[in-house]
C-alpha positions as CSV (number, residue, x, y, z in Angstrom):
1,M,-67.4,-182.7,-19.1
2,S,-70.0,-185.4,-20.0
3,A,-69.3,-189.1,-19.5
4,L,-69.1,-189.7,-23.3
5,T,-66.7,-186.8,-23.8
6,A,-64.5,-188.2,-21.0
7,H,-64.6,-191.7,-22.6
8,V,-63.5,-190.2,-26.0
9,A,-60.6,-188.4,-24.4
10,D,-59.5,-191.6,-22.6
11,Y,-59.9,-193.7,-25.8
12,L,-57.8,-191.3,-27.9
13,R,-55.2,-191.0,-25.1
14,L,-54.9,-194.8,-24.9
15,R,-54.6,-195.4,-28.6
16,R,-52.1,-192.6,-29.1
17,A,-50.0,-194.0,-26.3
18,L,-49.8,-197.2,-28.4
19,G,-48.4,-195.2,-31.3
20,F,-51.5,-194.4,-33.3
21,T,-51.9,-190.8,-34.4
22,L,-55.7,-190.9,-34.9
23,T,-55.8,-187.5,-36.6
24,E,-59.2,-188.0,-38.2
25,P,-60.8,-189.8,-35.3
26,G,-59.5,-187.1,-33.0
27,H,-61.3,-184.6,-35.1
28,V,-64.6,-186.4,-35.7
29,L,-65.3,-188.3,-32.5
30,P,-65.8,-185.2,-30.4
31,Q,-68.2,-184.0,-33.1
32,F,-70.1,-187.3,-33.0
33,V,-70.4,-187.2,-29.2
34,T,-71.7,-183.6,-29.3
35,W,-74.3,-184.5,-31.9
36,L,-75.3,-187.7,-30.0
37,E,-75.8,-185.9,-26.8
38,A,-77.8,-183.2,-28.6
39,T,-80.2,-185.8,-29.7
40,G,-80.7,-186.8,-26.1
41,S,-78.8,-190.1,-26.4
42,E,-76.2,-191.4,-24.0
43,T,-75.5,-194.7,-25.7
44,I,-74.0,-195.4,-29.1
45,T,-76.4,-197.3,-31.4
46,V,-75.9,-198.5,-35.0
47,E,-78.9,-196.3,-36.1
48,A,-77.4,-193.2,-34.5
49,A,-73.9,-193.8,-35.9
50,I,-75.2,-194.3,-39.4
51,A,-77.4,-191.2,-39.1
52,W,-74.5,-189.1,-38.0
53,A,-72.1,-190.4,-40.7
54,R,-74.7,-189.5,-43.3
55,L,-74.9,-185.9,-42.2
56,C,-72.3,-185.2,-44.9
57,E,-74.8,-185.6,-47.6
58,S,-72.5,-184.8,-50.5
59,A,-69.6,-186.9,-49.2
60,H,-68.0,-189.7,-51.2
61,P,-68.9,-193.2,-49.8
62,I,-65.3,-193.7,-48.7
63,T,-65.6,-190.6,-46.6
64,L,-68.8,-191.9,-45.0
65,S,-67.0,-195.2,-44.4
66,H,-64.1,-193.5,-42.7
67,R,-66.5,-191.5,-40.5
68,L,-68.3,-194.6,-39.4
69,G,-65.1,-196.4,-39.0
70,A,-63.9,-193.9,-36.4
71,V,-67.1,-194.4,-34.5
72,R,-66.7,-198.2,-34.8
73,G,-63.3,-198.2,-33.2
74,F,-64.5,-196.0,-30.3
75,A,-67.6,-198.2,-29.9
76,R,-65.5,-201.4,-29.6
77,Y,-63.6,-199.7,-26.8
78,L,-66.7,-198.3,-25.1
79,R,-68.5,-201.7,-25.3
80,T,-66.0,-203.0,-22.6
81,I,-67.3,-200.2,-20.3
82,D,-71.0,-200.0,-21.4
83,P,-72.4,-203.3,-22.6
84,A,-75.4,-201.5,-24.1
85,T,-73.1,-199.9,-26.7
86,E,-73.7,-201.1,-30.3
87,I,-70.9,-201.6,-32.7
88,P,-71.6,-200.5,-36.3
89,P,-70.9,-203.3,-38.8
90,T,-68.5,-202.9,-41.7
91,G,-69.5,-202.6,-45.3
92,L,-72.5,-200.4,-44.8
93,F,-71.4,-197.9,-47.5
94,G,-70.3,-200.5,-49.9
95,K,-66.9,-202.3,-50.3
96,Q,-64.2,-199.7,-50.4
97,Q,-61.2,-200.4,-52.6
98,R,-57.9,-198.6,-52.3
99,R,-57.2,-196.2,-55.1
100,A,-54.5,-197.3,-57.4
101,P,-51.5,-195.1,-57.0
102,Y,-50.1,-193.1,-59.9
103,I,-46.5,-194.1,-60.7
104,Y,-44.5,-191.0,-61.7
105,S,-41.6,-191.3,-64.1
106,S,-38.4,-189.3,-63.5
107,E,-39.4,-187.1,-66.4
108,E,-42.8,-186.4,-64.8
109,I,-41.2,-185.5,-61.5
110,E,-38.9,-183.1,-63.3
111,R,-42.0,-181.5,-64.8
112,L,-43.4,-181.0,-61.3
113,L,-40.2,-179.4,-60.2
114,Q,-40.1,-177.2,-63.2
115,A,-43.7,-176.0,-62.4
116,A,-42.6,-175.3,-58.8
117,R,-39.8,-173.1,-60.1
118,Q,-42.5,-170.8,-61.7
119,L,-44.3,-170.1,-58.5
120,R,-44.2,-166.7,-56.9
121,P,-42.8,-165.2,-54.7
122,P,-39.3,-166.7,-55.0
123,L,-39.4,-168.2,-51.5
124,R,-42.5,-170.2,-52.4
125,A,-40.9,-171.5,-55.5
126,A,-37.7,-172.5,-53.7
127,T,-39.7,-174.2,-50.9
128,Y,-41.9,-176.3,-53.1
129,E,-39.1,-177.3,-55.5
130,A,-37.0,-178.5,-52.6
131,L,-40.0,-180.1,-50.8
132,L,-41.2,-182.1,-53.9
133,G,-37.6,-183.0,-54.7
134,L,-37.0,-184.5,-51.3
135,L,-40.3,-186.4,-51.4
136,G,-39.4,-187.9,-54.8
137,A,-35.8,-188.7,-53.8
138,S,-36.5,-190.2,-50.4
139,G,-40.0,-191.6,-50.4
140,M,-40.7,-189.9,-47.1
141,R,-44.3,-189.2,-46.0
142,V,-45.6,-185.7,-46.6
143,G,-46.2,-185.2,-42.8
144,E,-42.6,-186.3,-42.1
145,V,-41.2,-183.8,-44.5
146,L,-43.4,-181.0,-43.2
147,G,-42.4,-181.9,-39.6
148,L,-38.7,-181.6,-40.2
149,A,-36.9,-179.1,-37.9
150,R,-33.9,-177.3,-39.2
151,D,-31.6,-179.5,-37.0
152,D,-33.1,-182.6,-38.4
153,V,-31.3,-182.2,-41.7
154,D,-27.7,-183.2,-41.2
155,F,-25.7,-181.9,-44.2
156,A,-22.4,-183.1,-42.9
157,N,-23.5,-186.8,-42.8
158,A,-26.1,-186.6,-45.6
159,L,-28.9,-187.7,-43.3
160,V,-32.4,-186.6,-42.3
161,R,-33.7,-187.5,-38.9
162,V,-37.4,-188.3,-38.8
163,R,-38.9,-187.9,-35.4
164,H,-42.2,-189.2,-34.0
165,A,-43.3,-190.7,-37.4
166,K,-46.0,-193.3,-37.8
167,F,-46.3,-195.4,-34.6
168,D,-44.1,-192.9,-33.0
169,R,-41.0,-194.4,-34.6
170,D,-37.8,-192.4,-35.2
171,R,-35.5,-193.2,-38.0
172,L,-32.6,-191.9,-40.1
173,V,-33.0,-191.4,-43.9
174,P,-29.8,-191.4,-45.9
175,L,-29.6,-188.9,-48.8
176,H,-27.9,-188.9,-52.1
177,P,-25.1,-186.3,-52.3
178,S,-27.1,-184.3,-54.9
179,T,-30.1,-184.3,-52.6
180,T,-28.0,-183.1,-49.7
181,E,-26.6,-180.3,-51.8
182,A,-30.0,-179.3,-53.1
183,L,-31.3,-179.1,-49.5
184,R,-28.2,-177.1,-48.5
185,G,-28.9,-174.7,-51.4
186,Y,-32.5,-174.4,-50.3
187,A,-31.6,-173.6,-46.7
188,A,-29.2,-170.8,-47.9
189,C,-31.9,-169.5,-50.3
190,R,-34.5,-169.6,-47.6
191,D,-32.4,-167.8,-45.0
192,R,-31.5,-165.1,-47.6
193,L,-35.0,-164.5,-48.8
194,C,-36.5,-164.6,-45.3
195,P,-33.8,-163.7,-42.8
196,E,-36.3,-162.9,-40.0
197,Q,-38.2,-166.2,-40.3
198,R,-38.7,-167.5,-36.8
199,S,-40.1,-170.9,-37.5
200,D,-37.9,-173.8,-36.5
201,T,-39.2,-176.0,-39.4
202,F,-36.9,-176.7,-42.3
203,F,-39.5,-175.9,-45.0
204,V,-41.2,-172.6,-44.5
205,S,-43.5,-170.1,-46.2
206,S,-43.3,-166.3,-45.8
207,I,-45.6,-166.5,-42.7
208,G,-44.1,-169.6,-41.0
209,A,-44.4,-173.3,-41.2
210,L,-46.3,-175.0,-44.0
211,R,-49.7,-176.5,-43.5
212,H,-50.9,-179.8,-45.0
213,S,-53.9,-178.1,-46.6
214,T,-51.8,-175.4,-48.2
215,V,-49.3,-178.0,-49.6
216,H,-52.0,-180.1,-51.1
217,A,-53.8,-177.1,-52.7
218,T,-50.5,-175.9,-54.2
219,F,-49.8,-179.4,-55.5
220,L,-53.0,-179.3,-57.4
221,T,-51.9,-176.1,-59.0
222,L,-48.6,-177.6,-59.9
223,L,-50.3,-180.6,-61.5
224,A,-52.3,-178.4,-63.8
225,S,-49.2,-176.3,-64.7
226,A,-47.3,-179.5,-65.4
227,G,-50.0,-180.9,-67.7
228,F,-51.4,-183.6,-65.4
229,P,-55.1,-184.4,-65.0
230,T,-56.7,-182.5,-62.1
231,A,-60.3,-183.9,-62.0
232,T,-61.5,-184.7,-58.5
233,G,-60.8,-188.4,-57.7
234,S,-58.6,-189.1,-60.7
235,H,-55.6,-186.8,-60.4
236,P,-52.2,-188.0,-59.2
237,R,-51.6,-187.5,-55.5
238,I,-48.6,-186.1,-53.7
239,H,-48.4,-189.3,-51.7
240,D,-48.0,-191.2,-55.0
241,L,-44.4,-190.0,-55.0
242,R,-43.8,-192.5,-52.2
243,H,-45.5,-195.2,-54.1
244,S,-43.5,-194.4,-57.2
245,L,-40.2,-194.7,-55.4
246,V,-40.9,-198.2,-54.3
247,V,-42.3,-199.4,-57.6
248,N,-39.5,-198.0,-59.6
249,T,-36.9,-199.3,-57.2
250,L,-38.4,-202.8,-57.3
251,I,-38.4,-202.7,-61.1
252,D,-34.7,-201.6,-61.1
253,W,-33.8,-204.4,-58.7
254,Q,-35.5,-207.0,-60.9
255,R,-33.7,-205.7,-64.0
256,D,-30.4,-205.9,-62.1
257,G,-31.0,-209.4,-61.0
258,V,-31.2,-208.5,-57.3
259,D,-32.6,-210.9,-54.7
260,I,-35.6,-208.7,-53.9
261,A,-36.8,-210.8,-51.0
262,S,-33.5,-210.3,-49.2
263,R,-33.7,-206.5,-49.8
264,L,-37.2,-206.0,-48.6
265,P,-36.3,-205.7,-44.9
266,V,-33.9,-203.0,-45.8
267,L,-36.5,-201.2,-47.8
268,S,-39.0,-201.5,-44.9
269,T,-36.6,-200.0,-42.5
270,Y,-35.8,-197.1,-44.9
271,L,-39.5,-196.3,-45.2
272,G,-40.2,-196.6,-41.5
273,H,-42.4,-199.7,-41.8
274,V,-42.8,-202.2,-39.0
275,N,-42.3,-205.2,-41.3
276,P,-41.9,-206.0,-45.1
277,A,-45.6,-206.8,-45.3
278,S,-46.4,-203.2,-45.0
279,T,-44.0,-202.3,-47.8
280,Y,-45.5,-205.0,-50.0
281,W,-49.0,-203.7,-49.4
282,Y,-48.6,-200.0,-49.5
283,Y,-45.5,-198.2,-50.7
284,S,-42.2,-197.0,-51.7
285,D,-38.5,-197.4,-52.0
286,S,-35.1,-197.2,-50.5
287,R,-33.3,-196.2,-53.6
288,V,-31.4,-193.0,-53.3
289,I,-31.9,-191.1,-56.6
290,P,-30.3,-187.7,-57.7
291,M,-32.3,-184.6,-56.9
292,P,-32.0,-181.6,-59.2
293,A,-30.5,-178.5,-57.5
294,P,-33.1,-175.9,-56.8
295,S,-33.1,-172.5,-58.5
296,C,-33.1,-169.4,-56.3
297,A,-34.0,-166.2,-58.0
């Protein structure tokens, strides 16, 4: 193992111990170090970091910015060990703005669920209807839902236990009675359609646990079936269900004359945020809304 490879492993281990998942940096930093060493370099320079980031010639500027950002974080760490390390500056690929979320209405969510019911085979239809229903009703992150084990869904107490979420925080998510019954119906349907399924995850496919890439690809198919735009960079995202929950909840609170400032800490806790500032900047909602019962052909 080279010195740079060892430093990458130490950097990732340290940051993850602090609660950061570092999924993308964990993927691209080993690639960067391999490329850097192949060029005969043993030190990170701004020129080398930019050249590596631009290897993805057709990538969107925000992708290049993320690639360079991963190197920047590692370079800051490595600078404390090797003073010759150069830290790439920010803004090299233009100022990146966060994409405005798409706020789904309850009718639009129902259209997505209806599209999910048309999937085949029946297990796939039941899984995606229940999965999207839970995302819309709870505002959970996609990764949190996909990571649910069967024992994490407590039907008796109408709770979902989220384990090792962002910043390695666990939390309990209360469910509306209709959501609980819909998930109970899905579990029965799942076990009937796939009795030999050995995966411990709550949401499954015919071959085991669901993958992020598969879920996002299927979601694009559902968008098209439900009549949403699907052009690259302009289509609604599955994560926008989380945004929609918070925006619609805040609107409801305002209409009801609720003291929103006093409710924000509750909303933050429900969403798994460290503080209300994260909720204000980013996301969703603690409202518990009804979830249509899934069909099971």
